[in-house]
C-alpha positions, 0 to 999 in steps of 0.5 A: 515250348509246345503246348497241349491241353490236359483233360481239365482244360489246363495248358501244359507246356513241354518240349520235345527232342530226340528219336526212339521210345518216349521218356517223360521227365518229371520234375520235383519241388519248385523246379521249372523245366522251361527255366532250363532245368532238365535241359542238360539231361534231356540233351544227353539222353536225346540220342536214345529216346524221344525226351519230353520235358514239361512245366508241371502245373502251376509252374513256368509257362503251364497253366493250373486249375483249382482245386489241385489233384494228384490225378489231375497231374497225372492226367497231364502225364498221360496227355504227354504219353499220348502226344509222344506216341506212347507208351512211355518211360517216366524218370522223376527227380525227388518229389517227381519220383512219387508222382511218376510212381503214381502215374505208373499204378494209374496209367497201366500199360502206357508206362513201360518202366519207371526210374526215380532219384532220391524220392524224398521219403523218410522212414525215421520215426523221429523225423514225422513230427518235424514233417507234420509241423512243416506241412502245418506251417506250409499250409498256413503261409499259402493261405495267407499268401506269404509265398516268400515265407513258404519257400523260405520254410521249405529251404530251412526244412531241408537244412539251408542255414538261416542266413543263406536263406535270408541272402537268397530272399534278396536275390534276383531268382527269388521272385521266380521261386515265389511264383511257384510256392503254391506247388510246394504243397502239391509236391509235399502235402498231396503227393508225399502226404503223411505219414513221411515214410515210404508208402510200402502198400502203394509201392507194392501196386507198381506194375512195371520195372522200377529203378530207384537211385540214391546218392552216397553224399546226399541227405543221409535218410535218402538211401535207406528210404530208396532201399526200402522203396525198392524192396516194396516195388515188386520189379523194383531195384536200387542203385547208388550213384557215388559221389553224387548229391540230390542235385545229380550230375546229368552226365552220371545220371544219363547213361544209367537211365539209358542203360536201365530203359534199354534193357 
């Protein structure tokens, strides 16, 4: 991993491969690029792009500077774009998608296009109370430094059975999840925020072409949210990847991204 210094002095770790227009990969919640996440996708799109994957602040080999602010993460993306010789394409997975969208709005001509895979908004009115309760419990767990409880709370919220969560807490990878638990608040309380539904007014400000991707085998609210989001973005469009889940196969995703960014 290489490093650069963000404007607030935070060290951001990243890797770069390939040749062509710059493409920045923006991970979702709890994902740490330097642990291997995203490496297969980066390898598959590297023949077409100069691909930058990075540890978002508070994760892996990157530092962190408190208090957290979404603009600081956008500063990180801007620094990566500048290092890659921008302008750049942005691809965000899950909650990385809303961060990429906010970056496109603020950075203007430094971002050429964005693609998002299943940005985790939920337009179901009945889901809003559960989301508010989750954010409140997450804030309390992190304030008390109960990092394991914060991760378990998130896992249960997305539907992981309680006995599976208990088993995960005894697994060798669990300490790694606890290490990045505070970043759950970055993604969920700050970037997604309340209410949980698609922020249509924000999406209407996206100045670049945007591809919103969803699957047909994931959580049922995600295709609807992707449709609403794609319609709210002036140059937005939606595409469904058949047979995929929220953990999309890089071999299926890579040609879709290559086609969109090259068009």
